[in-house]
N, C-alpha and C positions, 0 to 999 in steps of 0.2 A: 244276621243283624246288627246296623251299625251302632255304636254305644255313643252314648249325647255326650260329650266334653264336658257335661255340666255336673253329668254324675259320676265321671272321672274326678274331677275336681273331690265333687261331695266324698264319694266314698274311699279318695286318697287321702284327704282330710281326717275323717273319721280312723283309719290306720295311721296315721301321723300322730294323731291323739295317744293313741294305747302303745302305740311307742315309747312316748315319753312319757307314759304312766310306768309300762315296764322298765326303762333306763331306769326310772327312779325307784323301781323295786328293786333293782339289780345294788343301784349302791346304796341303798339302805340296807341289804343285807353285809356287801361288803365293807362300809363304814362303822358295822356295830359286834359280826359276828364274826373276821380276820384281819390281818394284819396286812391287809391288801395296802400297796403304797399309792400316791395320787398317780403316777404313771400308770399304774393296771387299771382306776378308775378313769383313765383318758381315753379309755375306745368307748366307752359308752356315750361319752360326749363326741368321740367321733363320729358313731352310728347315729346318732341322733340330728350332727349335722349334714351328715351327707342324706340323710334321707331327706332330710328341709331342703336343701340344694335341688336334689334330684327332683321331689316335688313343684319346687318354686318353678323351676328351667321350663318341664316336659309340661306339670300339666296347668298353672298359670300364667304361662307367658299368655298367651288369648285376653285376658280380663286384665284390661287396662283402666287406670281410674286415671282420670285429669288432674285434680286438688286430692291432695293428700293430708291429714293429720299434723297439724301443728305438736300436738300433745304425742304423736308416735314421732314424730319427727327430733322430738328432746333425747329419749332416747335411744332414739337410731345414734344421733350426733355423738352422744356419752360413751356409748360401746363403740364405736370408729375410732375415738381421740383415745381411750382406753387402750386399743388394740395398738393404735401407731406409737401410743407414749409406751408403754409395755417394749416396744420392740428397741427401743432406743437400748434396753437394759440388756440384751438378747436372752431375754427369759427363760427361750425354747419353745420346741413348735405344742408342747402339750398347753403351758396358759395363754397362749392367742387362741386354742382350741376354748380351752373354759368358758373366755372372755366373748368368744363370738359365738356359742350357744346358746344363750336369750335373744342377741341381735337377730340371727335367722329365725329364731322361733318366733317373735315379735312381729317380724314385718311378715310374714309368710301368711301366719295365720288371719292377721291385718288386712293383708288382700283379699284373701278367701271371704273374710267375713264385711271387706265392704261392698260384696260383687254378691254375695247369696243370702239366704235365709234360712237361720237356722230350725233342723227338722226333727223328725224323731229319731232319725237314725244319729245323729250329732249328739243327742240328750243320752243316747242309749250307748255310745262310746264311749261318753262323761262317765256316765254312771259306772259301766264297766271298769273305767280306768281307775277308780275312786275305790271300790271294793279291793282291786290289785291291792293298789298302796295298803288297805285295811286290812287287809288277808295279810301280807308280808309282813307288818307290823308287828299282827299277831305270831305267827311266826317267830319273831325275831323277840318276844318278851316271854314267849318260853311260858306254855298254859301253866304247867305247874308250879311255874312261881308268879302268876300274874300280878297281883297287886302287891308287889315286896321289892321290884326292882326299879330303885327310882329312876328319875326324870330320863329318859331316853328324847334324846334329839330326833331321831327317826320319826317321832311324832309330827313335827312340820309340815314332814311330805304330804302327806291326807288333809291336812289342817291348810294349807294354800290350795290346795286342791279341790278342796269344797266349796268354795265359792261359785266356782263350775256347775258344781251340783245345783245349785240353788239356784241357775237361772232355768231350771227344768220346771213345764209348767205346770207339773204333775205335783198334788203336794203332799200323797200318800209319800211317792218316794223323798221331797227334799225332806217331810217328815223321820224317816226311815234315816235317810242320812244323816241324820242332825242328831238323831239318837246313837249313833254310830261312834261318829265324829266325838259325842260327850264321851263316850268311854273309852277313845282314843288318848284324847289328850287330857283328862283327870288321872286316868294310869298312869301315862308318864311322868307326871309330878313336876311336872315344866312349871316352875310359878309363871314365868313370861308368858306364856301359852296359853295357860289357864286365864289369864289376865286379858291378852291382849284377842282370844276366843269370846271370853266373857261379855267383853265391851263390845266386840263387833257384829256378836247375836243379838245385841239389847239394840244394836243401832240400826240394822236391820227390823225388826220388828219395830222399832218407832217410825222409820220413814216408810215403812210396809201401813202403818195407821195412818198418816199423814198423806199417804197418795189417796187414802179408803175416802171420796166423793159422796158416801151413802150416810147412813146412820153407824154410826160408831161406837154405840153400845155394847150392839152383837161380838162386834171384833175386839173391842177392848177386854169385853170378860174372856172372849177368848186367848188372847196372851197373857193375860195376867194368869189363867189355869194350863198357860204351856210354861209359862216362866215357873209356878209353883210346881209342878212339876217335875220340871228340871232341877230346880233347886234340894227334889225330897230324893232324887235319884242320885245327885252330888252328894251330898249329905248320907246318902247311904253308904255312898263309897269310900265316903272318908273313913265310917265308921270299919269298913276291912283293909283299909288303909293302916289303921293304929294310929290316925290322927298324922299321919304323915306330913300331910297337905297344910295343918294347921302348921307342924314345927315348921317346916318349908318359910313360910309365909310369917311365923314367929321372926326366923333366924335372918330374916334382912336387915334389921336395926344391927347387929352384931357383927352379919359377914361384907356388911354393905355392898347386896345384890349380888351374891358369888365372888364379891372383890371385885365386881363392876367400876365403882367411884374410884378407887386405887388406881385401876387398869386403867381409866381414861383418863385420869392424870399422868402415867406413864406413858403413856403414849403422846398425849400433848406434849409432852416434854421433846418426846423422839422425834414430831415433828419438827418443835420450835429447834429441834438444833441439827435440823437439815440443814444443807447448802442449798443457794440460790438453784441450781440444775436441779438438784433431787425435789426441791420444793415445786417448781412447776410442773414437771413431767412425771414425779413419781420416783419410788424405789423397784418398781417391780412387784408383779402379781404375788398375793400371800406373805407380802414382805412383812408384813404386821407380826403375821407366826415365826418368821425367818429368823428377825431382829430382835422382836420382845424376849429377852435372856430372862427377864422377870419373870414371867407368867407362863411364856411359852405360849398361849394362845393367841387366836383373834382380839379384834380389838372390842369384840361385842359393839360395836356403834359403827351402824355404815358409813358415816360422814366423815368419820374417825379413821377410818379403815380406807376409804375412798381416797381423802389426801393424801394418806402416806404411801398407798400403793401404787394411785393411777396420777396424782398430783394435781397440782392448784384448776386447773383448766377443765380438767376431768370432773372436778368437784364441786366447781359454777356450774358445768352440766347438766351435772345429777339433780345437785339444787335446783336446776330449772324445772329438769324431767318429774322432779319429786313434786315440786308446786303447783308443775301441771295436771300432777293426779289428782290435788288435795281440786284445784281450781275446776274440774272438771266433774269432778263429786259432786261439788255445791251446787255447780249446773244442771245435772241431771235432776237432783234433789230437789231445786228450788221448779225446775220444768215437770217438776212427776211424773219422770219418764218411767216406767218399766222395768229398768236396769238399775230405778237409783235403789233400793234395797238393798241389792249384792254390792254393786261398788260402792255405798256407804259401809259395810261390812269390812268388804274387801280393803279399803284405805285404812280405817280404824287400826286393825289387824296389821297391814303393812307398816304405818307410819308408831306405830308403840313397837313392833319388833327391829322396824329400821331403827329405834333410838336404845335400845336394850340389845340387840343384836345384831347380829349381822346375816342378810340374806343375800347379796347383790353378786357376792364370789362364789356361790352353793348353787348345786342346780335345781331345788327347789324355786327359785327364783324365776324359770320356766314358767312354770303354773301364774307367777303375778304376771308374767309378762301377755301369757298365752289368755289370761283371764282379761286383762287392761284392753288388749287386740280384739278381742270378741265385741266389748262393750263400746268399744270407738268406734270399733267397724261398722257393727248395727246400728247406729246410733245416727250415724253417715250416711248410711244405706237407704236411698228412695226415701229421707227424712222422714227415718223410725225414732220413735221417743219410748 
């Protein structure tokens, strides 16, 4: 029996999504439990890129799109220019692979989403991928010391994957996923993660309420109860954490947000001292960490990181792509799209984390791009809202 190309494309995407989740889980383990070098992590990026290319050329070659979204192309242009700028510094093959990974995932998933509708197999694959990342987080966390190991950055992997789960039409699965991610984020004691997730969830509930054209009394009551229950859970967890969360937030005024403000000033000084050549094309991938002798960490701000690493041209393109993301979000909210609540949540988390942390140079940015590709593709697929 001949297998239809549509079915091959569908299952090919599901497998690809699970591969991305597994790659994220492997990188979570490597980054927290071993002294694995960046070169070792590169192999996971190679696998992800190879699978994307194979899927693109052999499974999606027959699906043509006449007019492609400007919102997608802004990100594509950013990644391409960043790749070109990075080659001038001869940074090495590994850096080029890091930069190109979100590019491949963005375009491949977008092509699929523009030409196919999401079905139960897609949502099942996404939920399995989410569970893989959460289980890996718990394994890294160490059950015997569950509520005392502070601020694990690996919590961001399932957090960025979470909006994909919220596309699921099954309310029970969405509720289960919300409870799980709440445990993950709170137990990580990452102030930025707690802040961005909390505000993102509020944005989701607010836009979902706005989309409801029926009587809002019942739904408003449900939302209030949901927030009350979630708050009660968080307060209970805080008691288990021995007020660690309160201490972490209370220390913002004294530590400058883990020294973010002094760090930003230092990176801005590094940028201002760059020569014209480096200012335009950047210093190379992850150069903030390499050249930041005072702090030895990333810029903790995507915009500063991109300006220093990839230069002014890439910076302008990223600003444009970022603005496009926000504009598209606003448009979908105004149209009361079925995707408006979820993209509102992702936009809030993305906006906050881009300003107080770094996303774009790490593997989890793939999940942001996949989500964006899915939503943009679906809203342009046969005029869906």
